[in-house]
N, C-alpha and C positions, 0 to 999 in steps of 0.2 A: 622372600623379600617382597614387601608390598609398597606400592606407590602411595605416598601420603600427600596431603594438601600442600605441604611445604616443598615437595620435590618437583622439579621439572622432569619431563620424560627423559631428556638427555642425561640429567644427573642420575636418575634411577637406573638407566641402562649402564652408565659408567660404573655405578656401585655394584650392579649385578655382575658385570664382567670382571671387576676387581675381585669379587668374592669367589668366583668360579671361572678362572680364565680358560679360554679354549686352547687346546693343544692340537694344532693342525699341522701335519707333516706336508709341507709344500716344497717341491723340488724347485729351487730357484736357479736352475740352469738357464743361461742366457740363450741357448739354442732351443729351437723348437723341433728337434729331430725326434721322430718316433723310435721306439725300441722295436725293431723288427719291421717286416713289411706291413702295409695297411691291411686290415682284415678284409677278406673277400666277402661277397654276399652270402655264400654258404657258411662261412665262419661266423658272420653276424647272426644268421638264423640259428646256428648251433649255440652260439653264445647267449642269445636271447632265451632259447629253450632251457639252457643250463641255469640261467639266473631266475627263472620263474619256478624252479624246483626248490623245495625246502632243503636248506643246508645250514651249517653252522655260520654264525656271523663272520668268523675269520675266513672260512672258505669262500663265502659270498664276496667279502671285501677283496680277497686275493684275486678271484676271477674277474671282478669288475675292474680293479686297477690294472691288471695285466692287459685287458682289452683297451682301456683308456690310453695306456702308454703306447699303443700301436697306432694311435690316430694323431694326425696333425691338428693343431688348434683350429685352424681355418675349417677343416673338415668337421671336426667335433662340434663346432658351433653353427655351421652353415648347412649341414646335411640333415634333413628331417629324419632320415633313416636311423640316425644315431640317437634319437630322442630317448629310447629305452635305456641307453647307456648314461645319459644325463641323470635320469631318475635313479638308476642303479648307483651311480656315483654319490648322489645325495644320501641314499640309504647306507652305502658302504662306509661313508666318512662321518656320519652323524654320531654324536655321543648319546648314550642312553640317558634319559631324564628320569631321575628317581621319582617313583610314585606314578609314572604315567600309565601303568597297568595296574588296575586295582579292582577289587570285587565291588559290585554294586550291592547296596543294602536294600532289603525288601521290607 
């Protein structure tokens, strides 16, 4: 989908989202209770080492989401130590974009 002279940026974004809607699984629970105890420093270290290893996208996503669910929102967003988990969450929940990986022509 290309932006034309007649399209505003907002209209273009709306059209793009209508053509390929996002499907994000968001838990809309009203409580902010973590599942299990908060991760310890050693568990965070081990989790970070696990996430930097090559693994299937499904395994990566499962490991990331399991760690995220053990954190309170306030901790998740306010503790710099959890930055790696923010990055992992973005990767774990992103949808693959068709054609993003291609061969370069010589």
